[in-house]
C-alpha positions in Angstrom: 54.4 58.7 94.5 54.6 62.2 92.9 55.0 63.8 96.3 57.9 61.4 97.2 59.6 62.2 93.9 59.3 65.9 94.5 60.9 65.5 98.0 63.7 63.4 96.6 64.3 66.0 93.8 64.3 68.9 96.4 66.9 67.0 98.5 69.0 66.4 95.5 69.0 70.1 94.5 69.8 71.1 98.1 72.7 68.6 98.1 74.0 70.0 94.8 73.8 73.5 96.0 75.7 72.6 99.2 78.4 70.9 97.1 78.7 74.0 94.8 78.9 76.2 97.9 81.6 74.0 99.4 83.6 74.0 96.2 83.4 77.8 96.0 84.6 78.1 99.5 87.4 75.7 98.9 88.7 78.0 96.1 89.7 80.5 98.9 91.0 80.4 102.4 90.5 82.1 105.7 93.3 83.7 107.8 91.5 84.7 110.9 88.7 87.1 109.9 90.3 87.7 106.5 89.1 85.6 103.6 91.2 85.4 100.5 90.4 84.0 97.0 91.9 84.3 93.5 89.4 84.0 90.7 90.4 81.9 87.6 91.0 85.2 85.7 93.6 86.2 88.2 91.6 88.7 90.2 92.7 88.6 93.9 89.9 89.2 96.4 90.1 89.8 100.2 87.0 89.9 102.4 87.4 91.2 106.0 84.4 90.7 108.3 84.0 93.1 111.2 80.5 92.7 112.9 81.0 96.0 114.8 81.6 98.1 111.7 78.6 100.4 110.9 79.5 100.7 107.2 81.0 98.5 104.5 84.0 99.4 102.4 84.8 98.4 98.8 88.2 99.1 97.4 89.7 98.0 94.1 93.4 98.6 93.5 95.3 98.4 90.1 98.9 98.0 89.4 98.8 101.2 87.4 100.7 103.9 89.2 103.0 106.5 87.6 105.9 104.0 87.7 104.2 102.1 84.9 104.4 105.1 82.6 107.2 106.0 80.3 109.2 109.1 79.3 107.0 111.4 77.2 103.8 109.9 78.5 103.9 110.9 82.2 100.5 111.7 83.8 98.6 108.8 82.1 97.7 107.1 85.4 96.3 110.1 87.1 94.4 111.4 84.0 92.9 107.9 83.5 91.7 108.0 87.2 89.7 111.1 86.2 88.2 109.5 83.1 87.1 106.4 85.0 84.1 108.5 86.2 83.1 109.5 82.7 80.8 106.5 82.1 80.2 103.3 80.2 77.5 102.3 77.7 75.4 101.1 80.7 76.0 104.0 83.0 76.4 107.5 81.6 78.9 110.3 82.6 79.0 111.0 86.4 76.4 108.2 86.9 78.8 106.2 89.1 79.0 108.8 91.9 75.3 109.7 91.7 74.3 106.1 92.2 76.6 105.7 95.2 75.4 109.0 96.6 71.7 108.1 96.2 72.4 104.9 98.1 73.8 106.9 101.0 77.4 106.2 100.2 80.5 108.1 99.3 83.2 107.4 96.7 86.6 108.6 95.7 89.9 107.5 94.1 93.6 108.2 94.4 96.7 107.7 92.2 100.2 107.2 93.6 103.6 106.4 92.2 103.0 102.7 92.8 99.3 102.1 92.2 95.8 103.6 91.7 92.8 102.7 93.8 89.0 103.4 93.8 86.8 103.1 96.9 83.3 103.4 98.2 81.8 103.5 101.7 78.2 102.5 102.0 75.7 100.2 103.9 76.5 96.5 103.7 73.3 95.7 101.9 74.3 98.2 99.1 77.7 96.6 98.4 76.2 95.0 95.3 76.2 98.5 93.7 80.0 98.9 94.1 80.6 95.4 92.7 78.4 95.9 89.6 79.7 99.4 88.9 83.4 98.6 89.3 83.1 95.4 87.2 81.4 97.4 84.5 84.0 100.1 84.3 86.9 97.7 84.5 86.3 96.7 80.9 83.6 99.0 79.4 84.9 102.5 79.9 83.8 105.0 77.2 86.4 107.6 76.3 84.6 110.2 74.3 87.3 112.3 72.5 85.7 115.6 73.6 85.4 114.4 77.2 89.0 113.2 77.2 90.3 116.6 76.0 88.1 118.4 78.4 89.3 116.4 81.4 92.9 116.7 80.2 92.4 120.5 80.5 91.1 120.0 84.0 94.2 118.1 85.1 96.5 120.7 83.5 94.7 123.4 85.5 95.1 121.2 88.6 98.8 121.0 87.9 99.1 124.8 87.5 97.3 125.4 90.8 98.8 122.7 93.0 102.3 122.6 91.6 103.4 125.3 89.2 102.0 128.0 91.5 103.5 126.5 94.7 107.3 127.3 94.8 108.0 124.6 97.4 106.3 121.9 95.4 108.4 122.9 92.3 111.6 122.5 94.4 110.3 119.0 95.4 109.7 118.0 91.8 113.1 119.3 90.7 114.9 117.5 93.6 113.2 114.2 92.6 114.0 114.7 88.9 117.6 115.5 89.7 118.2 112.8 92.3 117.1 109.9 90.2 118.5 108.9 86.8 116.6 105.7 86.3 113.9 104.9 88.8 110.5 106.4 87.6 110.0 108.3 90.8 111.9 111.0 88.9 108.7 112.3 87.3 105.6 113.5 89.2 102.4 111.5 89.6 100.4 114.3 87.9 102.9 114.3 85.0 104.9 117.0 83.4 102.9 119.8 81.7 104.5 119.2 78.3 103.5 115.5 78.4 99.9 116.4 79.5 99.6 118.7 76.5 100.5 115.8 74.1 98.5 112.9 75.7 95.8 111.7 73.2 92.6 109.7 73.6 94.4 106.8 72.0 97.3 107.0 74.5 94.8 106.8 77.4 92.7 104.0 75.9 95.7 101.9 75.2 97.0 102.3 78.7 93.5 101.5 80.1 93.2 98.2 78.1 96.7 97.2 79.1 96.4 97.9 82.8 92.8 97.6 83.8 92.4 93.8 83.8 91.4 91.4 86.6 94.9 89.8 86.8 96.3 93.3 87.4 93.8 94.2 90.1 93.0 93.4 93.7 89.7 93.9 95.6 89.2 94.2 99.3 85.7 94.3 100.9 85.4 95.0 104.6 82.8 95.6 107.2 79.8 93.8 108.7 79.4 91.7 105.5 78.1 88.4 104.5 81.3 87.0 103.0 79.6 84.2 101.1 77.1 86.5 99.5 79.7 89.1 98.6 82.0 86.5 97.1 79.2 85.0 95.1 78.4 88.5 93.7 82.0 89.2 92.9 82.5 85.9 91.1 79.3 86.6 89.1 80.3 90.2 88.0 84.0 90.0 87.7 84.5 86.3 86.9 83.6 86.7 83.2 86.1 89.5 82.5 89.0 88.0 80.6 92.5 88.4 82.0 94.9 90.8 80.2 98.6 90.8 79.6 100.9 90.5 82.6 101.9 93.9 84.0 105.3 93.8 85.7 106.9 96.5 87.8 109.9 97.9 85.9 112.9 95.8 86.8 115.4 98.6 87.2 118.0 99.9 89.7 119.5 103.3 90.4 123.1 104.0 89.4 125.4 104.9 92.3 125.5 108.6 93.0 129.1 109.9 92.9 128.7 113.2 94.6 126.4 115.9 95.9 123.9 117.4 93.4 122.7 121.0 93.7 119.9 122.9 92.0 118.3 126.3 92.3 114.7 127.3 91.5 114.1 130.9 90.9 110.4 131.7 91.5 108.2 134.4 92.9 108.0 133.7 96.7 108.1 135.4 100.1 110.9 133.4 101.6 113.7 131.1 100.5 113.5 127.4 101.1 115.8 124.4 101.1 115.0 120.8 100.5 117.7 118.1 101.0 117.1 114.5 99.8 119.3 111.6 100.6 119.2 108.3 98.6 117.8 105.6 100.9 116.4 102.1 100.6 112.7 101.1 101.1 111.3 98.8 103.8 112.6 95.6 102.0 116.0 96.6 103.3 116.3 96.4 107.1 117.9 99.8 107.3 114.6 101.3 106.2 113.1 100.7 109.7 116.0 102.5 111.4 115.5 105.4 108.9 111.8 105.7 109.9 112.8 106.0 113.5 115.6 108.5 112.7 113.0 110.7 110.9 110.9 110.6 114.1 113.8 111.6 116.3 114.7 114.5 114.1 111.2 115.8 113.5 108.5 114.1 115.6 106.8 117.1 117.2 107.8 120.1 119.3 110.2 118.0 121.4 112.1 116.7 118.4 115.7 117.7 117.7 115.1 119.9 114.7 112.2 121.8 116.2 114.0 122.4 119.5 117.2 123.5 117.8 116.2 125.4 114.7 112.9 126.9 115.8 113.0 127.2 119.6 116.6 127.7 120.6 118.5 129.2 117.6 115.4 130.9 116.1 116.6 130.3 112.6 113.6 128.7 110.9 110.0 129.5 110.4 109.4 125.8 109.6 111.6 122.8 109.4 111.1 119.1 109.0 112.5 115.6 108.4 110.5 113.0 106.6 110.9 109.5 105.2 108.6 106.8 104.1 109.9 103.3 103.5 106.6 102.0 102.1 107.4 102.4 98.4 108.1 99.8 95.7 111.5 101.3 95.0 114.2 103.1 97.1 113.4 106.7 97.6 114.7 109.8 99.5 115.1 110.8 103.2 114.2 114.5 103.3 115.3 117.4 105.4 113.7 120.8 104.7 113.4 124.3 106.2 112.3 127.9 105.5 114.3 130.5 107.4 112.8 133.3 109.4 113.0 136.8 107.8 116.5 138.1 108.3 118.1 134.7 108.5 120.0 133.2 105.6 119.3 129.9 103.8 122.9 128.9 104.3 122.6 129.2 108.1 119.5 127.0 108.1 121.0 124.4 105.9 124.1 124.2 108.0 122.0 123.9 111.2 120.2 120.9 109.6 123.5 119.1 108.9 124.6 119.8 112.5 121.7 117.9 113.9 122.5 114.9 111.6 126.2 115.0 112.7 125.2 114.9 116.3 123.5 111.6 115.8 126.4 110.3 113.9 128.8 111.2 116.7 126.6 110.0 119.5 123.7 107.5 119.3 120.3 108.8 120.5 119.2 107.7 123.9 116.8 104.8 124.4 114.0 107.1 125.4 114.2 109.2 122.2 114.2 106.0 120.1 111.2 104.5 121.9 109.2 107.7 121.5 109.9 107.7 117.8 108.9 104.0 117.5 105.7 104.7 119.4 104.9 107.5 117.0 105.4 105.3 113.9 103.2 102.6 115.4 100.6 104.9 116.8 99.6 106.1 113.3 98.6 102.6 112.4 97.0 101.7 115.7 94.8 104.7 115.8 93.7 103.9 112.3 92.4 100.5 113.3 89.2 102.1 114.6 88.4 102.7 110.9 87.4 99.7 108.8 88.4 101.7 105.7 91.9 102.1 107.1 92.1 98.4 108.0 91.2 97.5 104.5 93.7 100.0 103.1 96.6 98.7 105.1 96.0 95.1 104.0 95.7 96.2 100.3 98.7 98.5 100.5 101.1 95.9 101.8 99.7 93.4 99.3 100.4 95.8 96.4 103.9 96.3 97.8 104.5 92.6 97.7 102.6 90.6 100.3 100.0 91.6 102.9 102.0 89.7 105.6 104.8 92.2 105.2 102.7 94.3 107.6 103.6 92.1 110.5 107.3 92.2 109.6 107.1 95.9 109.3 105.9 96.4 112.9 108.1 93.7 114.3 111.2 95.4 112.6 110.2 98.9 113.8 110.0 97.5 117.4 113.5 96.0 117.1 115.3 99.2 116.1 118.0 100.2 118.6 119.9 103.5 119.1 122.9 101.9 117.5 120.8 101.0 114.4 119.7 104.6 114.1 123.3 105.9 114.4 124.5 103.4 111.8 121.8 104.3 109.3 122.6 108.0 109.7 126.3 107.4 109.1 125.6 105.1 106.1 122.9 107.2 104.2 122.9 110.8 105.4 126.2 111.7 103.7 127.2 114.4 101.3 127.8 112.2 98.3 124.2 110.7 98.5 122.4 114.0 98.8 120.6 116.3 96.3 120.0 119.9 97.6 117.3 122.1 96.1 117.2 125.8 97.0 114.3 128.2 96.3 115.6 131.6 95.4 112.7 134.0 95.9 112.0 136.6 93.2 110.0 139.8 93.6 106.8 140.0 91.5 108.4 142.4 89.0 111.5 140.2 88.7 109.5 137.0 87.9 107.7 138.9 85.1 
């Protein structure tokens, strides 16, 4: 009788476990190999299973890029990224990276204008470490005042080396700051030096508590993983963290630009340099796809128009480029830039850049040029598909920009771009009244002093 009772009890427990498992799975849904679930506290989780991947990837993204800062407090997002490695009561300073390294993994982080993300690559059976460590520092970060000030000094030195001592980077910062009146792309991700000097421990802690909450974050796990086991662990570690206040992207628009803007940067340098930025939309506007293709036609390798004209034929420029990225939350800039060869003037180079733009306005590029540029845009994504890290990153990036399914629309729209679309976009956006021109005026060493 006792044996029968034990069997019945065991069957009952197994049945309850199966019901619990089913209920948990019903909380999410599969879209092909991608599993998606939103925890009750608002944390969105994606799990991408790839049996052929040798490693597993854990990424956590926060809606906490430099666009979420304010005037006078620029640089908070990037500085906080540094401090996220300074430890919690459970794990001391630098313990995070040491634990991942001892497990045979690597970790890193990055801050952009639109978001910040942290990531690790390690063996699938070690993923529990990422889950435990990231859940802990989401809500238990220790900000020792001395450590905070010390890391602030590190970031200030980083700014000096990467920006203040690089004349072309200074021109870029000045063009962005001059082009935009309202959109927060007008300040750099690393922050202005004067703001960094004034950031306090309280500023950073307040920003951390406001922005680092489950309902303001997204996790993607990818690789040869056991989705059920990973989701169970994520629910266990992250599920008890309370949701925070709702963080919205600033609801702002840019006033119309009513004429060309010009600025000059006088800095110690070997050669002059010109950077031209045109106000353009992002990928949520269909013109964004034509602008991506236009950038490829103008500067997509040695056979592109700018390279052939300014560098090969006219021999005016040491370097020259066109660049545009539509994958931003707000409208940004389409760039043309060049550094003249010694003996050539910056005015000649700038004029030659405009001539290449005018050629496209007068006559649409041929189908072969357009197709080549479209192939280049798509190839960057396709080649990255060999990397499980990149696959996860693409899903997460589009989700942070609005919806992961926008990825499919992006590729479909790029493929549909015609020569006439490219010509129309050039006529509409690459015009004098929409541009901001920054010129580097080189100073000799003695002059700069």
